[in-house]
N, C-alpha and C positions, 0 to 999 in steps of 0.2 A: 694950149697944153704943150708942155715942153717935151723934147725927145726923151729925156731921162724918165719922165713919168710914164710915157708910153712903153718904154722898154721894161720898166718894173712891172707894169700891168700884164704884159705878155709873159714875163717869167712866172708870175703868180699863177696864171692860167695853165701854163705848161706843167708846173709842179702838181697842180690839182689833178690833171689828167693822168700823171704817172702814178699817183697814189692808188693802191689796190683796195677794193672794198673789203671790209671784214668778212672772213669765212663764216658761213652758217654752220653751227654745230649739228651733227646728225644724231638722231635719237635711235637707239637699238630697236630693231623690229621685234626681237624676241620670238614668242610663239606665233606671232602673226605672219612670220616668214613662211613662204610656200616651199615645202620640202617634197621629195619624191615619196610616193606611197610606201608605207612599211606596216605590214600586218602579219604577224607570225601565225595567226589563225586562219589566214586566207587559204582557201582550198583551190585546187586546180579547176579551172573552168572546163577543161577537156581532160579526158584520161591521159596521164603522162605515159611516155614510151621511153624505157631505159635505153633502147637501141639508138635513140637520137642523142642521148647524153654521152655515149662512148664514141670517141673518134674512130673514123673508118680504118686508120692505119694502126690501131692499138694492138699490142701483142696478144691480148686476151682473145681477140677475134681470130687471130692466126692459130692459137692453140685449140680453140673450139673447132675450127675447120679441120685441123689435123686429126683430132680425136674422132670427129664424125666421119671423115672420108678416107683417112690413110692408115690408121692404126688397126691392128688385129686384136680384137678384144675377146676372142673365143676363150682364152684361158681364164679370163675373169668371169665370164658368164657360165662357164662349165663348173665353177665352184658352187653354184647355187643348185643343189640337188633337189630339194623339196620345194614344191610350189605353194604349200600351205604356209600359214603364219602371217604376221603383220607385214605389209609391204615395206621393203627397205627403200632407201634413197636410190635413185637411178644411178647405176655404175658410171654412166657417161658423165653425169653431172659431177659426181665425186671425183672422177679421174681428172676432169678439166680443172676442178678447184685445186686439187693437189699439184698438178703439173704447173699451173700458173703461179701458185703460191711459191713452190720451190724455185721457179725461174726468177722470181724477184727477191728471193732470200727469206721468205716467210716459211718457217718450218714448224712453228708451234701450232698445235691444234686449237688452242684457246685463242690465239691471235687470228687464225683463219675464221673462227666463229665470230669474233668481234668485227672483222672487216666485212663479213657478209651483211652487216647492218650499216656500216658507215662508208664503205668504199664502193664507188659506182661500178668499177670493173668486176669486183667480187659479186655484187648484186646482179650484174648482167649475166655472169657465168651461171649463177645458181637460180636465175629467173625469179629473183626476190624471195627465194627460199633460204633459210639460214639453218643448216645442219649444226647440231650441237657438237662440242669437241669430243665427246665420247664416241659418237658415230664416226667422226673423222678418224679417230685413233683406231677403232676396230676395223674400219675399211683398210687402213694402211697396213695393220698387222696381218690381216687376212690375205691381202694380195701383194705382200712385200716383194716376193720374187718377180712377179709380173711387172710391178711398178718400176723396178730397177731397169729392166730392159726397155720398157716403154719410155721412161724418162730420157734415156740415152738417145733413143730414136728422135724424140721431140727436140732435144738440144742440137742434134745434127741438122735437122730440118730448119731450125731457127738460124743456125749458122749459115746454111746455104741461102736462106732468104735475106740475110744481112741484118736480122733483128738483133743478134748478139755477136760478139767476137769470141771465137774459140781459139784461145792462144795460151801463152804461158801466164800463169797467175803467181804472184809473189805471196808466199806464205811466211808466217813468223816461224823461223827455225830455231828459236831460243831453246837451249838445252837446260833443263832443270834437274840438278842432281837428285837422285833418289836416295833414301836412307836405306841403302842395301849394300851388303858386303860382297866384294868380288870373290872372296874366298869361299863364301857359302853359295856357290852356283856350280852348274855342271852343264856341259854341252850334250847334245842329243846322242852322239856316238859313244859317250861315256855312261849315259844313264842306263842303257839296257844291260851292259855287263855288270854294273854295280847292283842293279836290281836282282840279277841272277845270283850274284854273290850273297846278297842279303837274304834272299829266299832260302838258299842253302843253309845259311847260318841260323835262320829262324827254325828250319826243319831240324837242325842238329840240336838246338836248345830245347825244342819241344820233345824230341826223342830222349834227350838226356833227362829232362824233367819227368817224363813218363817212366823211365827206367828207375829213377830214384824213388818215385812214388810206389812203384810195385815192390821195390826192395824193402822200403819202410813198412808197407802193408804186411809183408811176409814176416819181417823181423819183430814188429811191435803190435801187429794186429790193428793198426790204425787205418781207418778208412777216410782218406783225405777227400775233399770235395773235388779236387782236380781243376778248379777254375782260378786258382791263384796264379797270377802272371808274374814271373820273375822280372826284376827291374831291367836286366839286360835284354830280355825278350821284348819288353815294352818299348825300350829305346830303339831297337832295330825295326820293330813294326811301325813306329812313328816315322822313322827315316824312310822306310819302304813306301809308306803311303804318300809322302812328299815326292818321292821319285816318280811314283805312278802318276800323280797329279801333274808334275812337270812334263812328263812324257806325253800325256794326253793333251796338254795345252799346246805343246810344240806341234803335235800332229794336227790339232784343230786349226792352228794358224796356217799351216801348210795347205790344208784343205780349203780354207777361206780364200787364201791368195790364188790358188788354182781355180777356184770357182769364179772369182772376180775377173781373172784374166780370160777365162773361157767365155764369159758373158761379153766381155769387151771385144774379143776377136769375132765371136759369132754376130754381134751387132754390127760391126764394121762390114761384114760380108752381106748384110741385109737379110739374114735368116729370120724365119717366123718366130713367134713367141714360143711355140712348142719345141722348135729345134734349138732355140737358145737354152730353154730349160733342160733339155736332154744333154746338151753339151756341158752344162754346169754340173749335172749329176755325174757324168762320166769323168769329168775333171776331178771331182771330189774322190771318186773311187780309186783313181790312179795316182793321186797326189802322193809325193814322197817328201818326207821332212828333210830339211837341210841338216846334215850331220854336225855342222858347226854352230847351229842355232843353240843359244844358251838360255837358261831359265834360272832366275834368282829364287832362292828358297826363303829369303827374308822379305822380299817385296816382289811377288810373282808378276805384278802388272807392269813393272818397269822393264826397260829394254836396254841392251848394250848399245851405246851410242858414242860417236867420236866427239869429244869435247876439247876445250883448249888445253887441258892437261892429260890428254890421252883418252883411251876408251874407258868409259864408266857406265854404270847403270843410271839411267836418267829418263826423263819424260820430255817430249817435244812440245814446246809452247804453242 
């Protein structure tokens, strides 16, 4: 055998070794594949505990402990005078529900009711009880004054515990021009003199009308009904009613601001719920309206605000 034939045979053997065998095609397993167990009708083998589902450091636990141990709820319980009737929801549960909801930005009673079914934290707070939205709304309206003071206390405690940051919040200050005329408005210090002037004019018109009626009755023997309102009198009475409404609205705003400030100051000092309520009442009674406060007669709900083109009646976005 020659050397060339030996080399050729060695090369053929090497080429055959380097060739890869054809890959075997894989057949899909399909439904024969073993998957993890999935059964929506599977019941719990042991009774579940909501307490295990909620993290230990959850803010709902903190609010629950605050309501149970730190807050003074005498004002809320004192509102229940009669012991008869159908038993209402526990005030502690309702208070925890509202405080936690407000702290996470949920203010709708219907949304609270919905979350009592689908949210673990809400279900834990209410112990798997889902109060309807009407009961939540009635509870809020009934204890509105107490809730304001209690909510401020809870926010301060959350801030001290590091659960939330109490600082400056950016708000949308966009000014939306109102459809109100600046000329059809009046400040508080001008309303009262104008009201007195209109009252005198109304009295004068009424006296004049009465005198004319008496003179006509004597001259012609005509018995007028006396309920006909002259156009000038009607115009002045309409203007007078608007002035009274504007005056009352400005005074109501002053009382509301004084009340809110009193509650804020009393809460900062750590006073009880009864002392906070008393401070709010005293602030309302001693509130004095700002003489420069203005009220528009064409759009009473708008307020005088500083805009890009000066002061105008507007709304804050």
